[in-house]
N, C-alpha and C positions, 0 to 999 in steps of 0.2 A: 450490375456489373460496378465494380468497383474502382473507381480511378487512377490511372500510375502515377505519382507524384513524382514530381525531381524536383530534385536540390542537387546544385553543384557547388562546392567551396572550390574558389579559385588561388591560387599564389600572385598573393600581391607583387613579390619580388617581382617573379617570371615575367608580371606585365610589364612594369618599366623596363626589365632587364633580364630576359633571362640566362641564366646561368648551363652553358651549353655540355655540361654532364646530366642536365638535368631532364627530364621530361615531362612536368606537370602542368595542370589545365592551365590557361590564363584566359580572360574573359577583356571584354571593353563597353561601356554606353559610346555607342556611337553618333547619337544624335539626341538631345534631350531641349524645349522647349512646353510653353504654356505656363501657370503658375499667376499671370499677370491679370488683376482684378481690370486691368484696360485695358494695355493691350498685353500682347502676349510675349516672351521672354525666351527670349535664343541663347542658348550658353553654347560658349565658344570649344572647337576643337582645340584644346588651346596645350593638351599637354601630348609632346612628344615621346613615343615608345618606341618597345622594340621588342618583336614577334619573330616567334620560331618559323612563321606561318609566310615562307618566301621563295611564294609560288613568281613566276611570272604574271599571273593577274593584277590585275591594280587595286588592290583591297582597297587602298584608301577611300579609293572614289567611292563603292560599294560595295556593302559586306554581304553577307548570307549570300547561299544559293550558289558560292564555287561550285566545281565539277569536284566531288567531294575523295579524297583519297589521296590529290594527285597536290599535298601541298611532299615538304623536303622529307626523303628518306633519313634523313640525319641532318645536324645543322650546327655550326660551327661560330664564332663568331665574326667574321668574314661572310656570313650567309645568310643576316637577321633580317627580315621584314622593317622598313620605318612606318610608320604609322603617326595621325594626329586622332587625338577620342578627346572626347568630351569626360572621361573616365576611366579608370579602373579597377576592375568588379573582385571584390572579395567574397558575393556570396550572391548565388540566385535561387528562386526557391517558388515552386506552382505546384500545388494539392492536384493539380490535374481534371479539378475541374469546370465546367465553363464559367462558373461563377467565380471561381475563389481567388483569391489578388496573388499579383506575382510582387513581388518581393527582393527588393534590391539591397545589397552592401556595397559602395564601392566611392572609390576616392577620387578625387577633383581638385582645382585651383584653386588657390586663396580665393581671385576674382570671382570663379564662377559660386565657390561656395556661401560668400559674403550676400551672392545676388540672390540666393535663395534661400539663405537664412534671412533678408528681408521676408521676400517671399510668404516661406511660415509662420511669420511675423502678422503681417498683413490678412492673408485670406482665409484665414481659422479654417469652416468648415467647407470653404467654394473653390477649394487647391484642385484645379482643372490639369491633367497633362494634355498638350495640344501635339507632341509627336514624342516618342521612347522608341528608340532601337539600342541591341548591344548584340555583340557576335563573343560568344565560347568557344576555343577549341580544345583535342586536346590529344593525348598521341597513344596511339595504336599500340601495346606493346606485343603482341600477338605478329601485325603485318608490316609493324616498325614504319607507320606514317601519320603524317597527324592528318585531323581530320575537325568539319566543324561539326560539334556537342550540342549548344544552344542557338537560334535566332527567331525573330519574328520575320515571317517569309512578305513582307511590310511594316511598314513604322506605324504602331501602334494607339492608338488615345486611350483614355482613359481618367480615373478619379482618384485621387489620392485618400481612402479609405483609411478606417470604412470612417463614414459620415459624420458622426458624432463626435470623435478622437482622431484625426485623420494622422498617421502614420508615417511622419515624415521628421526624418531629424537631421539637425547638420550641425556636426562636432567644426566648432572654429579653433581649438585645441589642433594645431597642427603637424604631424610627422616627419620624419623624412620616407619620400617615397621606397629608397632603398639604403643600406647600410655604404656609405661611399657617394650617394648624388645628394650633393647639395640639393634638393627642392622641396620645399614643403609640400605638401597634400591633407586634404580634410575628409574624412569622412563623411557619409551621406546613409543615410539607410532609410526607405521606405517600400510601403505599400501601395500597388495600386491595381488598382476594379476597373474593367472593363466598360464604357459607358453603353448606356442605355438603347438596346435594338442596333448594335453593334459585334461582329463577329469580325475573328481574323485568324489566322491560322499560323503556329506555333512551332516551330522542327525542333527534335530531338536527336538525339543517337546519341547508344554506346558502344557502337567501334564505326570504326570506315567502311564508307559503303554502307549505311545502314541506318537511311535517315527516316523519322517516323513523324510524321504533322497532325497535329494534335489541334482543332478547334479552341477556341478562348472566346469566350463571350458568346449572344444568344438574339437572333431578332426576331421580335413576338409582334412585330403591327407598327403600325405609322401612328399611333401618340405618342409612343416611349420618344421615338426618335426626337422627334418635333420637338416634346422638351428638352432632350440632353439638345440641341443643335439652336 
């Protein structure tokens, strides 16, 4: 049976500040760490953004696994949630296979982008991701509620791949976060492969109250895990 591919385009402008008259998909990189050769780099959640998911749940502390469908039935400028995130997603995709890459395009601060660019230039083919979390939400037009569309059930680890030519691009040409917002952000594109002998659960949904959990990675034995760790 063929794997089901998932590809979600996210609205960058709405990720920073939603338009109350629109209900576009938005997403965030909520944590990111790794990349260091001698010590782990932990990227700051230094972007303050607003989100249409304004439930009373403490979404800034724990992302993913909210009671799907409990988001706001409508939204207005006085009811937006406020988050601190590492990045704002523009696109996330996965072909659905346990060994397939997860590809992300997102926007981050200048400080984080410079730090990641330095890691990109020094780590070459050994770019390790020690922690990655994202959170993507969308609007169910039929039920008139927001729902969680994509997130890992726990933080994932992996390797930026493919090994012979790691897909990690950091553009240090800044762009405005959104028209009228005097904040510059920087685009990052990367592909992450699951580490050897690791396995994670990823949640996807195309409608409210209809989560679908998929496995990513494969546990095959003890030797590969020792090599990875």
